[in-house]
C-alpha positions, 0 to 999 in steps of 0.5 A: 419497510421497503429495503433500501436499494442503492444503484450506482449510475454507471454503465459498468455495474450495479449493486444493492446497498445493504438491502439485507438489513431491510432498512429505509435509511442510510446506515453509517459505519464507524470502524477502527482499523488495525495494521501491523503487517510490517514495521508500522503499528497503526490504528485509525477511525474511519466513517462511511455513510455513502459509498459514492462520496467516500470515507471520512478519516477521523484519526490515524496514529502510526508508530514506526519501528523504522529507526530500529531497522536502519542499521540492518538496511532492512526490516528485521521481522523479530524486532518489528514484531516486538515493537508491535507488542509494545505499541499496539494498545497505546496506538489504539487508545490514541487513535480513539482519543484523537477521534474524540470517540469511545468504544461505544461509537465504534461499530466494527473492527477491521484488521490486516490478516495478510499479506505481511510478516507472520509475527507482525500480522499475529500481533494485530490479528490477535489484538483485533480478535480479543477486542472484537470478542470483549467489546462485542464488535463485528470483525472484518479481515482485510487484505493489506494489498487491496487496502492500499487501493482503498486509501484513495477512497478517503475524501474527507477529514473529520472535525478533529483532524487537519493536515491532510490533502485529500482527493475531492472525489472517489475513483470511478469504476471500472478502475485500474489499480497499480500497487507498488510498495516495499513488499508488493508490485501488482496490477489489478482491474476492478469492475466493481467493489470486490469484483476485481481481477489480478492481472500480474504481479512480481515473481521475485522482488517487489519494486520497493524491495529492489530500491532498498537493495540497490540503496544498500549497494550504493551505501545509502540509508534505509528506506531505499526509495527516497534515498535513491530518488534523492541521489538520482537528481544529480545523476544521468538516467541513461548512463547505464543500460540496465535491462528490463525483465521479460516475463511470460505473463504480459503483466508480470514483473521481475526486479531481481535481474535489474538489481543484479545488473546494478551489482555487476555494473557497480563492480565493473565501474570500480574495476572489480570482478564479480567476487568483490563483496557488495557491501564494500562497493560504496567505498570504491565508487565515486559520488558521480558513479553512484548518482548515475547508477541510482538515476539509471536504475530508478528510470528502468524500475519505474519504466518497468511498472509504467510500461505494464500499466499503460499496456493494461490501460489500453487493453481494459480502458478503465475510467480511472487509474489508482496508485497505492503503496509507498512507491506511489510517492516517487516523483519519477513514477508520477512524472512518467505517468503524467507524460504517458497516461492520457488521463489524470491521476488524483493522488492520495495524501502521501501520509496515507500511501505508506502502510497505515490503518486508515486504508484498512479501516476504509476497506472494512467500511466498504465491506460493512456498508456493502454487506460483505461477510465478517470474520470469526473472531475465534478462529481468524488466523494470519495469512502471510502469503495472502494474495489478491 
């Protein structure tokens, strides 16, 4: 047999398509993905036949422990890990059931092994390792941040799935990726699949984390992004001149300075000095003051990442720009991008922007179909601090 060689008609890259298998037919991969990096326990079944068309989503089941963390204003790692232990097996079984598949249909397993909370990652990794061994399935170790971008490569829904608004086409390469979530703020360029360059990232708080902390100062519920965004609708986005951090790296971010500026502005607005406790400020601020602070912070935080994204677009001239992570759902972020970016961004369904196993399974599918190496199910360890 002549090995199948798949060539993308593109000026920028070309690669072999599973040539090492020595086959002359397209190989379909169906992968079960597992995601437990933070407070969502998620499992998903995704299928990929042609990398140029995109992946088919057959199921995604996600159990969130967010309600357990609301009273604390943020995720408590120990509580999240215990929730994963309770939910992981039922979630996997439900995902297979919703896809109308059994383990005989699954070709491999993909699992998030970093970045994330150590105890949470451990639950997913150990579950995936055990299943890979007992079910005799290949195992793919998935970078959570990279997976956020690959959510945009899901273009079809399976016959038993509905309710998702999916893009018609996959992003074209080379592409610029902006990852904005509760734990990550990164700018990355891709020349081809798995051929990427990290341009910059946050040096302290991620943008989503900064929204959570500002929401806490204003007495708004967790998660902070949607809460701040909703309140900002009634505020003046130019009422407060919060700073943008100046970083030595052209594409690096920092949100600790603007977050502290919010604290100082809130203290000043209600006539208090810097010693006044942040958790008491919401009782002293008027609703109008809160709205103005929320709107002003949102504008500056979003401008910070958009400024860098526009700069990267102009320097590297990608053929597409892709947004990943929960903050991608922000109406303000989408508004600023639409106004300032000269190309149109196709967004993934909002249900697939926050942490989910569909993005994990999709990246694992591309790894499998394009011949990336598997992980050792007997030795794979979580890497909480994993970077791209």
